[in-house]
N, C-alpha and C positions, 0 to 999 in steps of 0.2 A: 177795498175794492180789488178785484182780480186784475192782473196785468197780462196783456198779450203783446207779443212782438211779432210783426209780420215781416218776414225776410223774402224779398221778391226779386226775380230776374226781370228787369225792365224791358228786355228784348224778346222775352218768350211770347209765343202765340201772337205774333204780329202786334206786340205791345198792348194786347187786349186788357190785361190786368191793370196796367198803368192807367188806362182810361177809366176803369171801374173803381179805382182806389178810393175816391171820396165817398162813394156809396158804401163800399165795404167797411170803411172806417166808421161811418155813421151807424151801421148795423151792429158792429162790435160794441160801440159805446152804449147804444140802446140796450144791448144785452148785458151790460154791467161790467164791461172790460175797459180799463184804462189802456188805450192802445197806441202803439207807436210803430214806425216802419223803418226798414233799412233796404235800400235799393243796392243790389250787388253791382260792383264795378269791374271785377276781374275774376279770374279763376282762383278759387280758394277763399274768396271774400265771404261767401255764405257760411263757411266753417268758422271763420273768425267772429262773424256776427252772432252765430248761434252760441259760441263759447261766451261771448260778452253777455248775451241774454241770460245765460245760466248764472253768471257772476252777479248780475243785477237783480236776480230773484224773480224773473218772469214765471208765471204759472203756466202759460201756454205759448208755444212757439208755432207759428204758421209758416210753412214753406210754400211759396207760390212760384211755380216754374215747372220745369220738366224733371225727369228722374235725376239728372245731374245736380240740380239745385237741392232736391230732397236729400240726395246722398251726401252732399257737402254739409248740409245742416246736421245730419246724423253724425258726421265725423266731429262736429263741434260739441255734440251732446254726449256721445257714447262713453267717454272716459270720465265724465263728471259724477261725483257722488250723488248729487241731487239732480235728477233729470226731469225737466218739465214735460208735460204732455205735448204731442206733436200733431198738428193739423195740416192737411194738404189741400191746396187749391191747384189742380193740374192744368197748367196752361203751356206745357211743352209740346214736343213733337210726338213722342211715343207714349209717355205716361203709363208705362207698364205697371208700375206699383199701384198707382191710383186705380187702374182698371181692375187689378186683383181685389181691391177693397170696395169695388163698385162705387167709386167716387166719380161723378160725371164731370165732363170738361166745362159744363155750364157754370160760370163763376157764382151766380146767385144760389144755385142748388148746392154747390160745394160749400158755400158759407152756411147754408141751412144745416148741413151735416155737422160742421164744426160747432155751431152754436147749439146743436142738439146734445153735444157733450157725451155721446156714447163712446166708450173707449175700451181698448184691450191691450194687454202686454204682448209684444211680439218679439220674435227672434231677429237678430241681425248677425251678419257674418264678419269675420276679421281675417285679414291676410296681410302679412308683412307690415303691420302697423296701420293699415287702412281698414275702414269699416264700410259695410255695404248692406242695404236693406233688401235687395231683390236678387241680383245675379252677379256672379263673377265667372270669368272664363278665359279661354285662350284659343288661338288658332286664327287663320286668315279671315274666316267669316266673321269673327267677333270684332275684327278691326274696322268693320264698316261703320260702326256707330260713331267713332271719333275721327274717321277719315273724311266723312261728309262735312263740308264747310258749314259753320253755324248759320251763315246768311242763307245758304241754300235750304237748310232745314226750315228756317223761318218762312221762306217764300213758298216752298212746295211741300213742306211737311213730310209725311211718310214716303211719298214718291221719291224723295231724295235718296233714301236708302236703296230703293229698287234700281234707280239709275246707277248708283255706285256699284251695286251688286252685279248687274249685268256686265259692267265694265270689268269686274274682277274675276268672274266665273272662269274664264279660260285659263287663268294663271294660278288657280288654286292648287296648292301642293301640300301633301301630308308632312307631318313632323313626327319624329320618333319621340315618344314620351314614356315616362314611368310614373304611374299614378297609384299611390298607396291610399287605401280607404278602409278604415276600421279593421285593420289586420289582413286585408286582401291586397293583391298587387296585380295591376294590369300594365303590361309593357309591350308596346307595338306602335306602328305608325297610326296617327290620328289626323282627322281633319279639324276637329275642335273638341273641347270639353267645356261643359257648363255646370255650374253649381247654382241651384235656384232655391229661393225661400218661398216663392209663390208659383202659381200655375200660369202666370202671364210673363212671357219672355219674348222680347224683340218683336212684338206685335202678334205672336202666336199665343193663343189663349189656352192651348192644350198641350204645350210642349212638355210640361212637367205636371200632368193632370192630378197626381197624388200629393203634390206639395201642400204642406200645411204651414201656416205662419207662426205657430207657437209650439211645435212638437219637438223642438230641439234637434232636428235633423236637416241637413242639406239633401236636396234631390240632385244626384249626380248623373249627368248624361255625357257619354263619350261617343263621338261619331268616328268610326273606324275609317281607314283608307278606302276610297272608292273613286270610281270614275264619274264624269259629269252626268251621265244618264242615271246612274244610281243615286246621285245626290238629288237630282230633280224629283225622282220617285220618292225618296225619303221626305223631301220638303212637302210633297203633296200629301203623304200619309200624316205628317205632323199637323197639317191644317185641321184634321179631324181627330187628332189624338190616337191614331192607329199605328204609330211608329215604334212603340216600345218593344214589340215582339220581334222586330226585324233583326236579322242576324248581324247587321252592320251597326247596331246600337247596343251599347252597354248602359244599363240603368241600375242604379242602386241608391239607397238612402244611407247616409253616413254623417257622423259628427265631426270627425277630423280627417283631413285629406292633405296629402303631400303630392306636389307635382314637380317633376324635373323633366327637362327636354334637352336633347342633344344639340339642337340649333336654337338660336335666339327666338324667343316667343314673347310677344307683348301680352300683358295682363289687362283684361277689360274688367272694370269694376263699375257696375250700374251704368254701363254704356259709355264710360269715359276711360281714357288711358290711365292705367294704374301701375306703371313701371314694367319691369321684366321679371319673368320666372327665373329661378325656382320660387315656389311659394308654399307656405303651410297655412291651410284654411281651418278656422275654428268657428264653431257656432256658439253664440251667446244667447242662451234660451231666455225668452220673455224679458228682454233687456230694456226695451223702450215702449212707452205707452202711447199708442196711436189713436187718434179719433177715427172711428169707423162709421160706415153707413148702416142704417136699419136693414137694407137689402143684404149686406154682407152677413150680418148677424142672423137673419132669417134663413139664408141659404146654408149656413153652417159650414162654409168653406174654410174651416180651421180645425 
């Protein structure tokens, strides 16, 4: 019999998954999976649980939570010689990665996709010993995702980021950075930089419109120094994917990227705090097998 391990964040999505767990377990058992669960208790717990699941020979690991939970699970799987397939039940605040794979927030439909067992090998990124499936970046704007209190995320969802963003906008300051990418060098003041594996970043579905999940490249976006009015204009353009030609944006695709800054800059990895720069970013092509939706396969966004 196939074995599945469900690793879930019990506080995600107003505890919606926790309430649906008995039904989910029944569906997995009917589908032929010997299924067990692990409820995370603290930061890093999902990584330990995923590593244990690999050691115990599980065929399928399911991450139920937000991007942070999925990212932790990936960090428990990425370095293992035998890596089980990974399914996603998105019950977090932003769910950028699930959105890129067209996996709905509806728990029952997400389970349908997992039990459909359509899968694909996808890229992940690595920086300073940490792994990420969707984005990494730096700059004051990227700090929003981990400065918003978790309880506030749970209560008001995406609105929490906008509340914090409005608070921070007047104090945004550029940072001097040196960014090397596949033999090229950019050195100037920046507002932020982002490396993306998908086209879904921070609630924007067209921020990196050309990103592919298995092409072996990061999509690199650098936002140059600008004033508040220019930033608001760029944000408006980004909503419809019309920002890449703007003179304040540097856009490139690259496999290996090095970032150094004159001032202290925090590293954001899949929406969570990932230490401080400098950092060397590397792509691991088609490294983990993810369960994907029929819609994702039909649209060919890879």
